[in-house]
FILUMNU-957981 format. One record per residue: residue in three letters; y, z, x of N, C-alpha, C in turn. Coordinates in steps of 0.001 Angstrom, whole numbers, plus 500000, padded with zeros to 6 digits. Layout:
N
alaYZXYZXYZX...
***
This chain:
351
met679122620466637562678054621466637672678478622627638537lys679210622305639617679683623352640528680606624314639790glu681404623759638862682321624612638095681539625596637219phe680390625131636714679574626024635863679017627194636666phe678507626898637881677925627960638698679007628880639271asp680223628387639361681328629226639844682047629934638704phe681477629809637463682123630403636289682166631938636401ile683345632490636167683535633947636184684404634316634988ser683936635290634213684702635762633061684662637279633027tyr685828637878632986685933639346633003685129639936634166his685265639343635323684647639798636575683127639637636595asn682566638851635699681121638644635639680797637150635714thr679782636810636515679337635427636618678359635129635502trp677964633849635392677001633487634365675647634126634614glu675350634403635943674087635079636231674070636492635636asn675223637181635693675300638532635119675020638500633617tyr675685637574632934675485637485631484674059637070631140ala673517636120631898672155635664631643671140636785631859met671360637584632929670439638690633210670521639757632124ala671745640073631689671916641084630640671254640626629342phe671505639355628988670898638812627767669380638756627895gly668885638405629086667445638342629312666783639702629189ile667444640739629672666884642100629562666753642506628102ile667793642195627295667752642543625879666626641795625175leu666469640496625491665385639715624901664014640257625296leu663875640628626579662604641141627074662235642452626382val663216643329626261662962644618625596662604644400624130gly663327643492623467663009643190622071661612642642621919leu661194641778622855659846641207622825658785642283623044ile659047643183623998658105644282624260657970645163623024gly659108645462622384659082646271621166658281645611620067arg658459644290619910657709643553618882656216643576619177ile655852643414620442654443643445620839653844644833620576met654614645880620891654130647252620673653880647516619192val654788647017618327654598647195616880653338646460616418gly653131645239616932651930644486616571650659645158617034leu650663645684618257649485646388618775649192647641617952glu650262648337617580650080649572616801649443649271615444lys649917648207614778649386647866613453647972647301613533lys647689646521614594646396645826614665645283646678615256tyr645622647460616291644561648151617039644698649671617030leu645878650187617431646020651632617630645771652424616349arg646335651963615222646166652704613971644702652694613513lys644019651553613680642604651477613310641753652379614193met642082652419615483641340653291616398641559654760616040ala642783655085615663643092656478615307642353656902614041his642206655974613083641509656304611835640023656594612078lys639465656012613130638035656191613404637721657520614084thr638712658143614686638479659424615383638392660556614364pro637646661637614682637508662745613727638780663576613548thr639659663573614542640880664369614456642009663579613812arg642923664291613165644078663647612537645309663668613429phe645197664333614586646374664507615430646858663178616005asp645908662273616353646325660969616882647027660138615812asp646609660299614532647309659621613436648744660134613322val648887661452613481650223662055613427651107661490614529leu650567661409615755651356660912616886651795659464616665ile650899658634616126651244657232615879652352657128614830asn652231657901613752653266657889612715654607658371613253val654556659356614146655783659954614683656484659007615649leu655719658393616550656314657663617673656598656195617370gln656096655689616254656202654252616001657645653752616059met658485654087615105659860653579615057660778654221616094pro660739655560616290661601656143617328661349655569618715phe660070655256619034659766654688620350660411653316620515val660295652469619486660894651129619549662414651226619662cys663015652122618854664476652290618907664916652809620283gly664164653767620835664477654284622168664360653207623232leu663338652350623096663142651244624046664318650269623984val664770649957622779665917649058622611667183649684623212leu667379650972623000668541651665623571668530651582625099val667371651813625693667254651733627154667560650317627632gly667042649312626898667295647926627262668776647585627218ile669454648008626154670898647755626044671653648477627159tyr671233649713627455671898650509628507671760649810629865val670556649351630179670320648678631468671090647360631530ser671074646600630426671768645309630413673267645480630586leu673838646523630029675276646762630190675618647137631624his674680647803632301674932648177633702674794646994634651val674189645909634174674139644701634989675530644061635074leu676294644242634007677631643665633948678640644541634673val679692643922635130680808644646635743681793644984634641leu681933646261634321682778646707633209683849647667633717pro684944647791632980685982648757633364685424650181633409ala686012651030634230685532652405634416685527653193633112ile686556652989632294686636653736631035685481653350630110trp685067652055630170683934651613629377682643652262629864glu682519652405631176681329653033631762681147654453631224glu682253655180631128682185656568630637681704656602629186tyr682267655715628350681877655690626941680420655250626772ile679999654302627607678602653842627531677644654975627887glu677950655714628955677103656847629373677013657893628274leu678171658229627704678213659262626667677481658803625411ser677734657550625014677085657025623803675569656964623982phe675127656559625182673689656490625442673039657875625350lys673702658883625924673153660240625872673066660751624424val674121660498623642674138660975622258673059660274621432leu672962658952621575671968658195620803670543658561621203met670293658781622490668963659198622923668634660592622415met669652661457622390669438662807621854669090662749620367leu669774661876619610669476661710618188668083661094617989asp667691660191618880666361659585618797665275660636619041ile665508661511619998664552662602620267664497663565619076thr665660663830618475665700664677617277664894664045616152trp665005662740616022664233661999615028662732662185615267val662316662134616526660909662342616879660458663749616486ile661263664744616834660908666140616517660792666335615010asn661763665789614260661772665932612811660542665260612180arg660221664050612632659044663339612109657749664050612498phe657725664636613687656529665340614146656235666549613250ile657264667341612974657079668519612117656706668095610700lys657378667064610183657092666586608832655660666085608703asn655198665317609690653835664787609647652781665881609836leu653093666889610655652169668012610810651979668743609481leu653093668997608780653007669682607490652245668829606477asn652517667515606445651851666627605492650368666453605784ser649999666484607064648609666216607440647726667452607448tyr648302668616607708647490669827607850647772670866606755leu649043671253606603649354672343605677649286671896604219leu649852670715603903649916670264602512648539670078601880pro647574669406602545646231669283601934645541670634601746lys645758671554602691645127672877602577645680673640601383val647005673578601204647637674270600079647203673646598754ala647115672315598717646740671617597480645309671943597053ser644422672178598022643015672444597704642709673928597508asp643554674794598057643315676240597974644103676823596809lys643411677111595708644070677640594516644566679074594708glu643995679796595686644376681184595916645516681319596928ser645987680208597464647039680250598476648339680779597887lys649070681548598710650359682078598274651437680994598253leu651182679895598936652094678758598916651593677713597930asp652484676853597464652067675698596697652730674458597269val652427673308596688652921672034597208654448672006597224asn655065672534596164656528672516596085657154673395597162ala656520674530597451657048675417598491656985674749599857val655879674034600122655744673327601406656808672246601534lys657038671510600447658074670468600475659461671066600680ala659707672232600069661004672894600250661171673352601698ile660112673925602284660147674340603689660412673141604583gln659780672038604241659951670789605002661414670348605002lys662054670387603830663455669980603718664376670935604469ile664088672230604393664931673222605071664850673047606583ile663615672891607110663439672697608559664134671412609011ser663962670346608228664587669065608567666107669187608588gly666659669877607600668109670069607553668614670847608747cys667907671918609114668316672738610264668274671924611571ile667221671118611732667091670304612952668263669337613089trp668603668652611988669684667672612055671051668325612182ile671224669518611630672498670236611806672705670604613275val671631671118613905671712671458615336672004670205616156ala671339669085615814671566667829616547672992667344616379leu673533667475615172674904667030614912675913667873615688ile675694669177615694676606670071616437676537669759617936thr675320669518618432675157669171619853675869667861620185ala675737666861619295676381665567619520677904665706619536ile678429666510618624679893666718618577680369667399619851ser679615668400620325680012669113621549679960668202622771met679053667204622765678954666266623887680196665372623995phe680913665199622898682153664426622910683357665279623319gly683097666524623696684173667382624184684882668177623113val684349668185621899684968668935620809684563670404620908asp685546671305620735685273672740620745684618673116619421val683286673242619445682538673494618208682886674845617605ala683058675863618454683378677210617959684698677208617200ala685715676540617775687019676473617119686921675687615812met686114674611615835685960673790614633685287674582613515leu684253675363613882683553676167612873684456677247612302thr685332677801613158686286678811612683687245678204611677thr687722677003611977688633676315611065687943675981609749leu686697675517609868685945675186608667685605676423607841gly685524677572608523685187678800607813686225679176606776val687497678902607074688568679214606126688433678332604895gly688195677040605137688012676128604007686680676337603321gly685726676911604054684414677143603472684439678128602319ile685379679076602380685492680050601287685902679350600003ala686909678478600116687356677722598942686252676791598447phe685544676192599392684452675288599016683341676059598310ala683028677254598816681968678068598216682316678458596780leu683599678765596547684029679109595197683904677912594267ala684236676735594791684158675521593966682716675115593711ala681838675427594656680433674992594553679499676149594225gln680015677182593567679187678365593327678000678057592402asp678180677124591443677055676763590583675944676094591385thr676348675216592321675355674553593175674616675566594031ile675357676527594577674746677575595411673778678415594572lys674194678723593338673311679493592454672024678719592169asn672157677405591999670972676578591751670040676565592952leu670628676503594164669807676501595376669046677810595526phe669743678937595289669070680232595352668038680352594231gly668351679765593061667386679774591965666140678994592325gly666331677827592982665182677031593426664350677777594436phe665017678473595358664285679258596351663495680374595672thr664092681009594661663401682075593918662161681537593212ile662271680344592626661125679739591936660001679447592926phe660355678928594123659341678612595118658636679868595618val659384680967595757658807682208596290658040682958595202asp658665683114594035658072683909592965656954683154592240lys657048681835592185656054680956591570655687681359590129pro656672681397589213656326681694587816655584680548587149phe655660679350587744654938678199587222654793677189588356lys653983676163588109653793675095589100653777673753588388leu653717672687589156653701671350588566652514671193587615gly652780670611586457651722670389585481651556671513584477asp652212672677584714652111673802583781652965673531582538arg652467673996581402653277673962580183654009675300580079ile655327675234579980656128676458579921657101676395578751gln657577677565578357658639677693577364659781678452578021val660932677780578170662068678385578858663351677765578325ala664386678585578188665730678152577768665686677332576481gly664760677674575579664675676978574301663880675692574334phe663258675367575469662480674136575594661004674478575819asp660144673616575297658697673770575437658149672451575950gly657560672478577157657048671228577706656315671428579017thr655972670307579645655206670303580894656138670079582086val655948670872583142656785670766584339656399669499585113glu657379668606585316657121667359586048657679667388587465glu658746668142587678659344668180589021660093669491589210ile659915670095590383660648671319590743661472670997591981gly662775670913591819663668670593592923664451671802593382met665256671617594417666078672715594916667253672997593983arg667696671999593210668842672196592327668435672365590864ser667392671645590438667014671684589034665510671472588878thr665037671754587662663630671558587311663567670632586108arg662628669684586149662492668715585062661252669019584243ile661450669034582900660376669359581967660237668219580963arg659006667782580752658712666779579717658340667538578443thr659221667480577434658995668247576213657836667659575414leu657393668423574400656289667963573558656677666719572763ala658000666513572592658476665308571902658537664105572826gly658204664295574124658187663196575073659490662981575806arg660483663837575588661777663689576251661795664460577566leu662528663917578546662643664560579854663912665400579886val663750666694580142664888667630580165665063668158581587thr666300668117582083666625668657583404667385669965583224ile666816671045583734667414672381583557667836672915584920pro669098673342585082669521673950586354668660675164586692asn668347675336587960667423676405588367667953677798588056tyr669282677986588146669795679333587905669594679751586450lys669601678775585519669344679091584120667884679492583911ile666993678842584639665568679183584529665308680584585059val665916680905586211665719682222586818666279683318585923asp667402683030585224668030684037584366667387684130582983ser666428683232582678665810683224581353664398683798581396glu663908684160580209662505684568580099661634683310580143ile660632683321580993659749682164581159658376682511580603glu657909681702579665656569681894579116655688680761579620asn654734681105580477653819680106581034652607679983580112val652619678937579306651548678743578328650232678418579029thr650303677646580108649091677242580825648381678435581452ala649155679449581854648573680596582550647890681586581615glu647966681353580308647351682294579378645831682306579560asp645267683492579453643816683633579599643095683042578404ala643689683179577210643102682624575996644201682526574936arg644042681590574023645011681418572933644534682190571698lys645355683132571248644994683946570082645307683181568793ile644320683134567910644482682477566616644156683492565519thr645075683659564581644865684564563444644696683728562186leu643575683924561522643241683140560338643092684084559149asn643847683817558107643772684635556890642987683872555832leu641860684454555445641002683834554437641075684644553148gly641129683963552018641175684654550718640047684221549822leu639160685161549449638055684857548548638404685321547135thr637771684697546161638069685041544767637570686455544448tyr638127687034543360637806688411543010636383688588542462asp635706687501542170634311687639541710633335687708542881thr633845687778544128632980687911545304632373689315545333thr631064689401545526630385690708545523630588691403546875pro630464692731546913630570693449548193629551692968549218glu628330692632548751627307692151549671627707690806550298ser628275689935549477628730688631549991629886688804550978met630783689732550658631920690000551565631418690494552913gln630455691428552897629907691953554139629166690859554916glu628449690025554197627731688933554856628702687947555514ala629807687672554823630809686742555366631430687304556647ile631730688612556647632331689246557828631353689221559004thr630087689537558723629061689525559781628899688125560362trp628911687119559474628759685736559956629953685312560815leu631161685704560406632362685348561174632320685977562569lys631835687209562670631752687870563973630758687179564905ala629794686478564339628793685781565154629173684320565423leu630347683907564987630762682508565126630819682021566584pro631190682860567577631215682384568974629874681873569480thr628767682287568845627457681783569276627272680319568877gln628053679862567908627961678469567453628999677564568123ile630143678147568486631240677364569076631523677909570473ser631263677120571487631324677603572871632744677740573405thr633708677145572736635082677173573268635880678388572816ile635265679290572042635959680524571683635235681710572326lys636010682770572601635473683937573297634702684837572338gln633921685738572916633033686592572128633798687684571359asp634924688129571918635621689272571308636470688819570117val635796688571568990636491688193567763636631689422566867ile637554689331565925637780690417564958637698689820563562ala636878690400562723636773689971561323636763691223560459ser637671691297559490637786692520558697638289692200557290phe637758692952556300638240692870554919639506693727554854thr640654693089554779641918693809555008642772694026553772thr642727693130552784643693693275551683643079692951550322tyr643663693612549319643481693212547929644767692497547534gly644718691187547549645926690424547245646130690254545762asp647224689576545409647534689342543999646471688498543328phe645871687593544090644890686687543499643668686468544393ser643542687281545486642401687063546384642041688336547125leu640801688358547624640335689415548531640513688876549955gly641375689535550728641782688979552013640893689383553179ile640498688396553979639769688620555225640664688148556374thr640879689015557352641626688631558553640622688335559661phe640697687109560169639774686671561223640608686286562454ile640387687014563544641116686761564792640116686328565863tyr640399685174566481639544684708567576640421684156568700tyr639799683971569871640536683551571065639916682277571641ile640754681247571795640297679985572376640362680111573901lys639287679731574556639214679871576008640259679005576709ser640650679482577894641614678740578718641060677363579072arg641935676356579054641621674956579381640879674232578268ala640504674942577185639852674265576076640891673534575233asp640468672507574513641359671758573635641659672625572418ile642903673071572294643269674032571254643116673431569857phe643658672248569648643607671647568315642176671262567930glu641419670757568868640034670396568583639207671629568230thr639450672741568967638706673978568694639067674536567328gln640365674549566997640793675033565682640149674207564568ser640140672898564750639530672021563742638040672314563594gln637359672536564717635920672819564688635643674139563977val636450675166564274636273676481563648636500676376562138asn637585675722561736637913675624560312636857674842559533leu636374673745560128635343672958559454634032673734559327thr633682674492560385632441675289560347632520676358559263ile633680677028559166633865678061558126633801677438556739leu634511676321556552634537675674555237633134675247554806lys632397674647555709631048674174555391630127675332555019his630153676425555816629250677554555573629617678282554276phe630915678473554046631335679184552836630983678371551591asn631112677050551658630739676213550516629238676283550261glu628437676293551347626986676387551191626585677708550541lys627312678780550873626992680110550342627594680352548960gly628470679467548521629102679660547227630213680693547241trp630751680949548406631883681892548515633163681089548312asn633780681298547193634908680460546802636228680986547374phe637008680054547890638348680397548351639282680481547148ala640127681502547152641042681711546030642287680860546200phe642882680535545096644192679869545114645060680583544078pro646383680459544198647275681233543312646985680963541835thr646612682023541121646340681924539665646903683134538966gln647138682989537691647597684091536846646801684092535537thr646438685295535122645764685452533818646716686140532858ile646993685499531729647962686033530749647206686496529515tyr647374687770529168646749688337527979647811688437526873thr647502687880525715648450687897524590647954688934523555val648791689901523269648435690938522309648992690530520938lys648103690401519934648502690024518582648593691226517673
***
């Protein structure tokens, strides 16, 4: 037993090792208790308050706080042990770098949660806002990237690396890299242009680069469109920016041109009555606009032509409205005895 209590390894007694191990266990236990308290009590209490800021703080501090606590525990436990001087230097430096990264993690999560809790719901509900959901997400990614780049540069400088000299060296290779990645850069600028200019948004039906479909995702590199055939198409952003974009969803009304042909035995009075009735059609069908055009336009080879132009209101079911209009016209014309012409020829034989 005496030999056990006199045990020394690498200048440390068993008490040193036991204390270091005990500190790590204690910190781990405290971290576990904090996570349990947060899930059981703190989060429920935060949900009951009228403000969302306490919810943001809980989301931000949950994991970074536990990780920071564990780092402190490991740092303290290592200082209980007798270690070589060179190890002490590396431990101090590593602890500072890891704590700095943990704080960066907190800052990044704080900004992300603020945008998600305050700005994103406001943009989603405000149709007149100059920003949209995709723009907020893009801003979120840009801010997050900048924060981590600054943290990385700071961490490298803490290890004694000359950051200015390193950036100068990288600048020479950066030119070659930029030339090799010019398509990617064009896509990123194209994505930024889409977010700023906003020619379309998620859920819009657009026609671009020969494709017609609904926008499902707008990314920094590409945009995904679900075509009318049900296929998912990924288009690089620079191609979208360089192409003509037709936003079908943004149209105020869908123009429909209908050519009707009545037989040549139709009287002028019947023709005038048909035109007058067509002009009054919006009073019967609520999904078409009032400004319709109906005119006797042509003497065809086998019919008297009426051109009927009407506009389907925005957000109305286009196919259902067209079907309703066509059925209403067919029913009324049949009731009135106004016959639709079909291609016919009359042949006179001279004997």
